[in-house]
Structures are given as C-alpha cells and as structure tokens.
N, C-alpha and C positions, 0 to 999 in steps of 0.2 A: 324731495327731502332737502332740508337746509344743509348747507355745508358746515362742517365743524372747524374750529380754529384751535391751534395748539396754544394760543395766547390765553392768559387768564381772563375770565369774564370781567372781573373787577380790575380796571386798569390801574387803579391807584394802590393796590394791595402791597406791591413790592416796596415802593418808596414809603408807604404808610408804616410798614413794619419797621423800617429803620427809624422812623419818627417815634414809634411806640417803644423801641429799645431805649431811646433817649428818655422817654417818659418813665420807663421802668427804672433807669438809673437815678432819675430825680426822686422817685418814690423811695428808692433804697437809701438815698442820702437825706431823707426828711430830717431837718434839724431837731435836736432835742429842745423841748420847750414850745414846740409849735402848738398853736391853738387848735384843740380838737374840733371846734365848730368850723374852722376854716378847712380842715381836712375833710370833714363830713360833707361840706358844701361842694368842694372840688370833686369828691367821689360821686355825688348826686348829679352834678353837671356832666361828668363823664358818662355816667350810666344813661342819662337822658339822651346824650348824643348817639348812643348805640341802639336805641329802640328801633325796631323794624316797622312800627306803626300799626301792627295788627290789634294788640290788646289795648283797650281804653285805660286800664289802671297803669300800664307802663307808658303808653304813648302820651297820655294827657296828665297822668298822676305824677310821674317823675319830674317833668318840667315845672309843674306847680310846686312840688316839694322843694326843688332846687331854688325857686324864687323865694319861698318862705325861709329856707335855710340861709339864703343870702341876706334876708331881712334880719334874721337873728344875728348873723355875723356882723352886720352894720349897726347893731344895737338899736334897730327901729321896730322890733317885733313886740307883740303883746302876748299875754297869756293865751288869748284865743288863737293867735297864730301858731303858738307852740302846740296847742291841742289839735289844731288842723293838721299840722305837720305829722303828728303822731297818727292821726286817722289816715292820712295819705300813705304813710309807711305800711300800716296794716292792710290797706286796700291793695297796694302793689305786691305785698308779700303773699296775700291770700288769693288775689284775683288774676295775677299775670299768668300767661300761658307757658313762658319759658324762663330760663334762669336769669336772663338779663333783667327782667322785671322783679321776679320774686327774690332774687339774691340782693338786689339793691334795696328793696323794702326791708329785708331781713337785716341788712347791714345798718340801715337807718334806725331801725328799732333798737339794735344793739348799741349804737352810738347814743341815742336818746337815754338809754338806761345807764350805760357805763359812764357817760360824761354829763349826767343830769345836772350836776352842780355848775358846770361850765355853761350849759344852755341857760340855766336859771340866772346865772350872773349876767349874761348878755342881755337878758330880758328885763331883769329887775334892777341891776346896778349899772347897766350900760357900759360894762367893761369886762375884760377877762378876769377870771378868778386869780387869787394870789398864787404865785409860782409859775404862771404861764409867761413865757418870754424866752426867746432864743438865746443860746449860749454856745461857746466854742465846742463843737461836737466831741473832739478827741479828749479834751480836758474833762468834759461833763461825763462821758461814758467810761472814763478810767475811774474805778472805785476810789482810788487815792487822789484823784484830781491833780495828776502830775502836769506840769507845764510842758506839754508835748511839743507845740510849735517852737518853744524856746530851745529845748535841747536838740531838736532836729536842726534848727538854724546853727547852733553851736557846733554840732557834729559836721554839718556841711561846710562850716568855715574852718574846719581842721582843729577845733578846740574840743577834743574828746574829753579831756579832764574837766573842762567847764561843763560839758554835757552831763557827765557823771555827777558832778556837784549839784547841778540844777535838779536832776532826777531825785537825788537824795534829800532835797528840800521837802519832798512829799513821800518818798519811798526809799528807805535805806537798803533795799535789796535790788539795786539796778542789775546786778549780774543774774540773779535768780529769774527776774522777770524777762531778761534778755533771752533766756533759754526756754522757760516753761510757761510764760504768761499766755493766756488764751486771747490776748490782745483785743478786748472789747473796745478799745480806743479806735480801732479801725472800722467798726461796724457802720458808722454814719459819716465817715470821712468825706468831706466835700469834694475831694479830688475824684470821687466816683462819678461826678457829673461830667468830668472831662474824659476819663479813661478807666481808672481802677483805684481802689484805696491805696494810700501810702503804706509801704511795708514798715510800719513803726517799730515793731519788735526787732526786725532785721537791722534797723538803724541803731537801736539800743545795743544790739549785739556788737555791731561795729565799734560803738563807743567804748564798751567795757573791754573789748579785745585790745584796743589801742591805749586804754587808760584803765588798767585793773583797779578795782574798787579799793583794794588795800594799799594802793600807791597814791591815791587821791586823798589828801588830808581832809578830815571832817572839820566842821566849824568848831571854834573854841566854845567851850561850855560857858553859860552865863554864871554869874557869881552864885556860890552855894546858898541854897535857901534854908538849909537846916531841916528840911522835910525828908522823910524816908518812905519809899514805895517798894512793896513786894510784888513780884511778878511770878506767877506759877505757870510754867511752860515756856520752853525756849525754842518754840517754833517761829514762824514768820510773824504772827501776831504779838506774841510775848516779847520777842526781841525788838520789834518795831516800837512798841510802847516803851521799852527800856531805853532805846536809843534817844527818842525825843524827850522823854522825861529827864534823862541824864543831861542832855544839852540845855534843858531849862534850869539846870542847877540843882536838881533833886538827887538824893542818894538812892540808888536802885539796887535791889538784891533780886537775882533771878534764880528760881528753883526749878531744876530739871531732873526727872527721874532717871533718864538715861545718862550714860557716861559722856556722850557727845551732844553738841547743840545742833539745832536745825529742824527738829521735829520731822514732819512728813516730807520735808524737802530732802532730808538725808535718808529717812527710813521708809519712804513711800515712792519716791521718784527714782527710777533706775539711773545708774551712772552714764549710760549711753545717751540719755537725754540731758542730764545735768551732771557733769563731772564733779566729784566731791571737792577737788581742789579749788574749783571755781566758787562753790558754795562757801568754802573757807575764806575766800577773799572778802565776801560780803560780811561774814561774821567777824572777821578780824577788824574791819573798819568800824563796825557797830560797837565792839567792845572797847575801841579806842576813844569813844566819846564819853567824856565826863566820868562820873563816879559810878561804875557798874561792877558789882561783885556777883560772880556766878557760883552757884552751889550745885554742881553736877553730881549725878548719882544719888540725889536725895529725893525720894518719893515723899509726897505730901499727903497726909491723911487728915481726917476730920479734926483731930486734936492739934495737928500742926497748923491747920487753917485758922483755928480759933486763936492760936498764939500769934500768928502773923497779923491777923486782923486787929489784935489788941496792941501789938508792939509797933506796928507801922502806921503811918498816917493814912495810907491807902493801900488796897490790895487789888491787883488785877489778875483775874483767872482766865488763862488762855491755854487750856489743857489740850486742845486739839481733838481729833477724832481718831483714836487708835484702836477702837474696838471693831470687831468683824461681825457682819450680819450673816446669818446662816440661811440655807435654802429651806430648812425645815423638812428634809427628806429622811426617810429611813436609811440608816447606814452612814449618816454624815460624819459620825465620829470614828469611822473606820480608818485604818492605816492607809496612807496614800492620798487622803483628802485633806487639803490645806486651804486656809483662807488667803486671800491676796495680801492681807496685812501681815500674816505670818511669813509668807514667802519674801515679800519685799523688805520687811523688817529684818529678817535674818541676813539677807544679802547686804543690807545697809550696815549690819554689824560685822560683815566680812565673811559670813558663812554661806558660800555659794553652793547650791546643790548640784549634783551631777545627774542629769536626765538622759544621758546618752542611751540611745536605743529604746527609750520609753515613749509610750503614747500618752501625751498630755492633753487633757481636755480642760478648757477654761470656760467657766459659765459666767456670762455677763456681756454687756455691750457698751460699757462706759470707758473712759480714759484709763481707769485702773485695770480693767480687763485687758485692754490693749497693752498696757505696761507688763502685765503678767504674761501675756502671750509672747511678746517680743523678748522678754526675759527668758522664758522657757526655751525659746529657740536658741538663745545664746548658751543655755545650759545643756544643749544637745538633744532636746526633745523633738518629737514629731507632734506638732501642735494643731489642735482644732479648737476654734471658738464656737460655743453653742449659745445661741441667742433666740429668745422666744418671739422676737419681732423681726421685721425686715431689716436688711442692711441699711437702708436709708433712714430707718427709725433709730439707729444707734445714737446714743448721746455722746459718744466719743467724737473728738474732732475728726473731720474727714481726712485730714492729713495723717493722723495716727492710724486710722483704719487702712488707708492706702499703703502706709509704710509697713504695717504688719503683713498685708497680703504680699507685698513685694518681697518680704523676707521669708515667705513660704508658709505663712499661717493660713489654714483652711477656715473659711467662714461658713458655718452650718446654721442657717437662719430658719426662723419659724419652727423651732423645736423647743418645747417646754420640758424641763427636767421632771421626771416622775419618781424615780427611785435610783438607788445605787446598788449594784450587784457586787457581792463579796465572794472571793475564792476560798478554797479550803484552808489556806493559810491565814485567813482573816483580813486580807488586804483587798482594796477595791480592785475590780477587774472590768467594770463597765458602768456606763451611765445610760440609763433607759430614759428615752424621751417620748413625748406624745407630739406628733406633727400638728402644727397650727395652720390656720388660714387667717388672713388679715380681715378684720371686722370693722364695725363702726368706730368713728373717732371719739375717743374719751380722753379728757384732760389734754387736748391738743395733739394727741397722737393716735393713730389707728390702733385699736385694742386687738390683740390676738385672741382667737377662739379656737377650740379644738376642731381639728379636721377629721373627717371620717376616713382615716388611714390607720394602718396598724402601727403599733409602737416600734420605735427604732432603738436598736441596741448598739451603743457606741463603745467599742473596746477602749479601756483606759487603764493605764498603770498609775497615773497621777491625775487627780481632779482638783483644779484650783477654783475656788469659789470667789468671784469678784462681783457681788451683787449689792455692794454698798458697805459703808463703814458706820460704826456707831460710837456714841459717846459713853465713856465710863464715868457715870455721874454719881455713883454711890457715895464716894467720900465727900463730895460737895453737898449732896442732899443731907448726909449725916451732920455736916457742919451747919445746916440750916438754910442752904440755898434751895430755891424752888426749881424743879425740873419739869418740863412739859414734853412728853414723848421723848425723853432722854436728852433734851436740850435745856441748858441752864437759862432761866428766865431773867431777862433784863429789858429795860426800856430802850427807847431809841437813842438815848445818851449813854447806853451800856451800863447804867447803874443797876446792880443786881437787885431783884425784887426782895423787899424786906430789909435792905441795908442802905446805909448812907455812904460808907467809905469802901464798899466792895463793888468792883466792876467786873463784868464778864464780857468776852468778845471772841471773835474768831469761830472756828468750827464748833467749839463746845456750846456756842450760843446760837449759831445759825444752822447748825448741821454741816456735814461735809460740803465744802465749797472749793474755792480756788486760792492759790497763793496770794494773788493781788487783793482779793476780798479780805483775807486774813490780815494782810498788811494794812488795808484801809481801816479795819477795826482797831488795830493797835495804835494807829495814828489818832483816831478819834478818842480812844481811851486816854492816851497821853494828854491830849488837849483838854479833855473834860476833867481828868484828875487834877491837872494844873489849876483849872478854874475852881474845882471843889476846894483845893487848898488855899484859895484866895488870891491866886495870881492870874495874870493875863500875859504871859510871856509870848514874845514873837521871836522868830528865828530868821537870821539872814544868812543865805548860803554864799553871799559874796560874789555872785556871778551876774554879769550884765548881758542881757540877750541882744544879739546884733539887730540893727534896724532892718526892717523888712524891705526886700528888693521887690520890684514889680513882678507880678505873677508870670511864670512861664506856662502859657496855656496850650502849648503844642502837645497833642496827645502822644504819650510816651508809655512804653510797656513798663509794668511793675517789675522791679527786680525781685526775684525769688531766691531764697537761700538754697544753695546746692547741698546735696547730701552725698556721703560716700556711697559707692555702689552697694546694692543690697546684699549681693553674694559675699562681699568683703566685710561689711559692718555687722552682719548677722553672726560672725564668728567670735566677736569680742565685745567688751563693754566700753570700748573707747567711744568718744563723742561721735555722733552721726552727722551732725549738721556743720556746714562750713560757713565761715563769715563772708561778708561782702568784701570785695576788693575796694581800693580807694576810688577807682573810677565809678564803680557801681554805687558806692555810698554817696558820692558827690551828685550823681545823676538822680538818685532816689530822694535825697534831701532837697534837691532843686525842684522836685515835683510838688513840694508842700506849698499850699496857697496862703499860708500865714493868716489863718482865720482869726488869730489873736490881734492882728493889726488891721485887717480889712473886714468890713461888714460888722456884725454884731459884737465881735471881740473888742472893737474900739469903743463900744458904748458902755456907759455905767451899768453894771450888773451883767455884762456880757461875759465875764470870766467867772469860773467856778474854782476858786482857790482858797486855801486856808493860809492865814498869815503865819 
C-alpha cells in the first residue's frame, strides 16, 4: 500500500489561492466604462485555463472561442467569426460534462445577447460603441458625480471647509450624505486593488463635522434672470433643484405640505442615524442661496398645479414617496397594525410611541424595515423582524442588519405572512406565517417557496409593515400628468410626459430610491430647466483642488467609523456613529490613489462632471 502524505496533492494550491484573491480584487474594481468584449474575452481565457481536458467542447471549444473573442476585441473579426463564436458557446453550454464548460458557454451566450451592439460595433465599425471608455470610478458611480478625489484631498490637507464647498458644487446635502448615503462611490474604488475601498462616506463625515454646512458660505448667486420656478416638494430632490436654480439667478418658490422641510430625510430616517439638527445645517445653507421662498404647510392639489404651471416659467414636481404599501392580509386595518411610513413620520413630527413591554413584529427586509426595528427597540419594544427570504437576501445594507441584531432585534427568516389574528378587543394579537424554503433564483435572488411545515403563530401587540413605499399620484394625474404603476412619467431629461415646462424627478418618478439618487435628479432638473429657459449657466464653487502627491501603495487597513456600544445606543435616539479622529482622517485620505490625476482621469473624457 502506498504511503499517504498530509501535504496537499496540488503543490501550487496555497500560493495560487493568494494569487486568485488578487484576481478577485481586480474583478471587484473593474472600472466603469470597460469594454464588455474585453471582459468577455478575459473570462473565456480564464475558463479555458481551468479545463481538465476530458470534454472536447470544453477542452477544445473554449480555447477556440477565446481566440475568436480576441479577434473581435482586436477588430479583426468577420460576421462568420461571430457566428462561429455563437456556435462554440452553444456547444460548450450543451455538451460539456461539468460546470467549468457549460457555465462558460452559458456566460458567453449571455454576453453575446446582452452586449450584441458592442460585438457588432467591433465587427462592423472596428471600434467600441459610443459611451464605452473608462472614467474615474468614484465620480462615475456617484449619482450626483461629485468630485470625490478633490474633496478627499482637501480634507486630507486640513481644508474641511473647502471640501464641503467642493461637495456642494454637485450635492447641496453634504451632511445628509455623510450620515446616510449608501456610498455607491466606494463600489469600484481602485484602492481595492491594493487593500480595500476608501471610506469615502467616513471622510465626508469628518469634513462636515469640522466644517458644518451652515457655517460654510454658499457661492454668490448669478445676476437675477427674471425667471420664476416652482418646486413641489421640499425633500432632497426638490431642495436640490431649488438650490441650483437659485444660484443660477432664478426666483424659486418651494411648496411643501408639511410644516418642516426635509421630506423623508426628516420623516423617514430615524434621528439615531441622522440627527435632525444636522439636517437643519444643510437646509439652512440651501435656503441662503439666492432667491428662495418657502411655502411650508401648503398642500398642492390639481387646481394648484394648474395655477403654478401657468404662473411660473417652469414647474418641478419632486413629491417623494410618502405612501405606504400594504401586505394585503386579512385584518391589516386592525388596531396595532401600522405602516413604516406612519411610525417614522409620527416620530419625525415629535410623536414617539411607547412600546414598553410590547411584542413588536416588523415585516420586511429592507433598510426601512431595519429603521423600524431599531426604532421600536428604542421605544421599549421586544422586536422581531419577519422576512420571507434568507438573511443574506435582505436588501438592507449589511451594516444596518448587523446593527439591528446587536441591539437585540431577532431575525425570523423564511417566514411568509399569511394572516393577522385579532383579540376580543379588536386589536392585533398575532401574525401567522407560513414557513418557506429557498427555491430557484428569479430576478437575481433565490425565490422563496412554501415549505411543508405547519404555520407559525408569532405573538404580537404591534405589527409594523415595512414592505415598500408608494407614490401618492392622484393630484398629479388629475392635473394631467401621466403615471405608470404609480410613478410619474418623464423622459431621461426629466421632462414630464405631455408637457414642455413641467419636470418630474426623485422618488415620485423613479419609485422609492435613495437620498443621493434624489439629489442627482434635483441637480439634473435644475440644469435642464435652466436650459429650457434659454440659459446655460455654469457655477463656480471657488475651490482649487490640491495637486496630487505620489501614491502611497503600502497596504493599509481601511478606517471604519466606530459606533456607540449597542447596549447604550439602543436606549435613546442620539446619534450612533462616531466621526474619524484627525489621525484616522489623514491616514484614510492618504490612501486615495487620485484617479482624477493618474490614469484615465487625466485624459479627455475621463471625468464625469457637470459644469
């Protein structure tokens, strides 16, 4: 009998794994604007290197497909080559014995379908299609296209006021985004290739903590244009539009149905995540810009919309998503059943409920559900989140889920609500669920299917429904605006369907999204309204970005923002997150590779910014 060794049979596996980890980081940092044909070719070449050699479609087909893909990438391919590439993909997909072959074939077929215009452009026009070309990742992936490397450099140099001013060139809510932005700018940060993405939101938080937005002067408004703009809704999108339009010299009137401004930032985001006084800093700065008149506490109906559209040169509708979606269960109108919008809105108005000693069940798995659960904990409740999918399928940010669990929230997953039980007093007393099991992937996520298990009865004194928000579109439809599935219809320039001087953007046009996406819509609306009025104003924030220093390429840990201890923070609505120290901020800013100055950022077209 041969002797056995404790060493791995494949001698290169351990060092190869480290190399593959580097490969994985490179994939994670794939730059925006990368040619899809190049990515497909690289994937094919990688797959060909993995074949074991048993199956002919995999062993011989994948290398041939990789050669053809390389010909397409080099703009040397013909239509016959493209047809042959498709045939090889089908052969690998249908004839390979294991996943290495058939998955590569399936991926190639998907690429040929999804990026058909790009493959055709390489074959017919011998170049990439329009719009393909790398740009600075953080600027591109920020919906408002903020000059991220610029304000990181300013913060790192100790000029926090300059950083705030530069952020405000593209985003008038630096404080809001420092607290609650989901930071898409970090998704493809090139620093990932070295160690980990830059903590961009944390750096922004450091800047606004050391230079509050209401203490940093806004730019002087341009000369009065004599044009008047009406904005309906004083949330992030409406106020952003008002800010930029006022700086351009236009007279702006903002109409808000509530008595306070801020929209869902005030009435949907709990104070422990975003203290109200910090929101007021951003709003005070915005209202100091140009000629802005606020009409708070004035609801706008169809008749008012007609008047505004006639009296003003342009109208921007940014009403937000303040409606609640229901579960559609029997007993949902019972006492003790509340929507997330109701709960968070009431608290935003200063009416905090007392859930002491009560069993609170939150239905949902998004960020709003986590907000409700963590809020209910602070109101004294014993909180359980019920979600019909798995924990890893939750759409909430992982950090929010982790924070909720740390604060004592129980996560009950793979349970689908069936009905609500009501006690003799007519109040809810339990939520009945049907256990689920994870099933096939649909729409990018595994779909739950009923499991052959008995129903579960979850005792509840309060049930909070957080399964989505809706748009109250009736007044706007009565005015003549078109709504599709509750969303106001507008083109890519935010011009409302059927109108020339009416624009719509933010949650009411896209459906419930994020603060930064609403801000981006307000910025686009202001720019396009200015153009509609016959102007092409440009704004100067008056800040100069420091010259880029040589990159510090030493792998360094990413600075994470500390939080107050869970057992302490769960007892109040004070802010949870702590800011960076000076030393942490300098180190984190120093990790930035300044992609605006090195690589594609220094090329024409390598920046994605609005003037």
